C-alpha positions as CSV (number, residue, x, y, z in Angstrom):
1,M,89.4,196.0,-65.2
2,A,86.9,193.2,-65.8
3,T,87.8,189.7,-64.7
4,Q,87.1,186.5,-66.5
5,G,84.4,185.6,-63.9
6,D,82.4,188.6,-65.0
7,A,81.8,187.0,-68.4
8,I,79.5,184.3,-67.0
9,V,75.8,184.6,-67.7
10,T,73.3,181.9,-66.8
11,I,69.9,181.2,-68.2
12,A,67.3,179.1,-66.4
13,E,64.2,177.9,-68.2
14,H,61.0,176.8,-66.5
15,H,57.6,176.0,-68.1
16,D,54.2,176.3,-66.3
17,E,50.6,177.2,-67.1
18,H,51.6,180.9,-67.6
19,G,54.3,180.2,-70.2
20,C,58.0,179.8,-70.6
21,H,59.9,181.5,-67.8
22,L,63.5,182.6,-68.6
23,A,65.7,183.9,-65.8
24,L,68.9,185.5,-66.9
25,R,71.7,186.2,-64.4
26,G,74.9,188.0,-65.0
27,R,76.1,190.8,-67.3
28,L,74.7,191.1,-70.8
29,D,77.4,192.6,-72.9
30,V,79.5,192.1,-76.0
31,R,81.4,189.2,-74.4
32,T,78.3,187.2,-73.3
33,V,75.6,187.9,-75.9
34,A,76.9,185.5,-78.6
35,D,76.6,182.5,-76.4
36,L,73.2,183.6,-75.1
37,R,71.8,184.4,-78.5
38,L,71.8,180.8,-79.7
39,S,70.1,179.5,-76.6
40,L,67.4,182.3,-76.7
41,H,66.7,181.7,-80.4
42,R,66.2,178.0,-79.7
43,V,63.7,178.7,-76.8
44,I,61.8,181.2,-79.0
45,S,61.5,178.9,-82.0
46,D,60.7,175.7,-80.0
47,G,57.6,176.9,-78.2
48,T,54.2,178.6,-78.6
49,T,53.5,179.9,-75.0
50,P,54.3,183.4,-73.8
51,L,57.9,184.2,-72.9
52,L,58.3,185.6,-69.4
53,V,61.8,187.0,-69.1
54,D,63.2,187.7,-65.7
55,L,66.1,190.2,-65.9
56,G,66.1,190.9,-62.1
57,E,69.6,189.5,-61.6
58,A,70.9,190.5,-65.0
59,H,72.8,193.7,-65.8
60,V,72.6,195.3,-69.3
61,G,76.2,196.2,-69.7
62,D,76.3,197.8,-73.1
63,T,74.3,198.3,-76.3
64,T,75.0,194.8,-77.5
65,G,73.3,193.4,-74.3
66,F,70.3,195.8,-74.8
67,G,70.2,194.8,-78.5
68,L,69.8,191.2,-77.6
69,I,66.6,192.0,-75.6
70,V,65.2,193.9,-78.6
71,E,66.2,191.2,-81.0
72,C,64.5,188.5,-78.9
73,Q,61.3,190.6,-78.7
74,R,61.2,191.0,-82.5
75,R,62.0,187.3,-83.0
76,A,59.3,186.3,-80.6
77,R,56.8,188.6,-82.2
78,R,57.5,187.1,-85.6
79,A,57.0,183.6,-84.1
80,G,53.7,184.7,-82.6
81,R,54.9,184.5,-79.0
82,P,54.2,187.3,-76.6
83,M,57.2,188.4,-74.6
84,V,57.1,190.2,-71.3
85,V,59.9,191.3,-69.0
86,V,58.6,190.4,-65.6
87,A,61.6,191.7,-63.6
88,A,64.3,194.2,-64.4
89,D,66.5,196.7,-62.7
90,D,65.6,200.4,-62.9
91,R,68.2,201.1,-65.6
92,T,66.9,198.4,-67.9
93,R,63.3,199.6,-67.4
94,R,64.4,203.1,-68.3
95,L,66.2,201.9,-71.4
96,L,63.2,199.9,-72.5
97,R,60.9,202.9,-72.1
98,R,63.3,205.3,-73.9
99,A,63.4,202.8,-76.8
100,R,59.6,202.8,-76.9
101,L,59.5,199.2,-75.7
102,G,57.7,199.9,-72.4
103,S,55.0,197.5,-73.5
104,L,57.5,194.7,-72.8
105,L,57.5,195.5,-69.1
106,G,55.2,193.4,-67.0
107,T,52.1,194.8,-65.5
108,A,50.3,193.9,-62.3
109,S,48.4,191.2,-64.2
110,A,51.6,189.6,-65.4
111,P,52.9,186.5,-63.5
112,A,55.5,187.2,-60.8
113,P,59.2,186.6,-61.4
114,V,60.2,183.0,-61.2
115,D,61.1,181.7,-57.8
116,A,64.7,180.6,-57.6
117,A,63.7,177.4,-55.8
118,L,61.5,176.4,-58.7
119,L,64.2,176.9,-61.2
120,A,66.6,174.9,-59.1
121,G,64.0,172.0,-59.0
122,A,63.4,172.3,-55.3
123,P,60.0,171.2,-54.0
124,A,57.6,174.1,-53.5
C-alpha cells in the first residue's frame, strides 16, 4: 500500500546557456500530476529557450504520469520550444520509444543532466 510520503514530487528549475533545466524527482502518477501540471505549464509558457528535462530520479508510475510528459512535449512544441529528456530510467526510455517519442531522448550532443549541486545553489 502506498504511503502519503510517496505522493511528493519535486521540480527544480535552473537556467543556463543551454536552456531551462528541469529536474523532476519522485513518482509521476495520478496523485501527483495535477500539482506538477500547473508548474510545468508555467515554465513552458514563460520562456523561449530549450527545455532540458531530467527524469533520472523520477518514476513514471502510471499512464497519467506518462501522459504528462507527452502533454508537455506537445505544449512546448506549440510554444516553439524544443524539449529534450536528458536523463530517464530504462522503463521511461522504452515507453517513449514505444510511443514513437524517441526523438525526445537526449543524444550525445545534448547537455548532460543537471548537477544536483547546481540546483541546490551550491558553488561549482
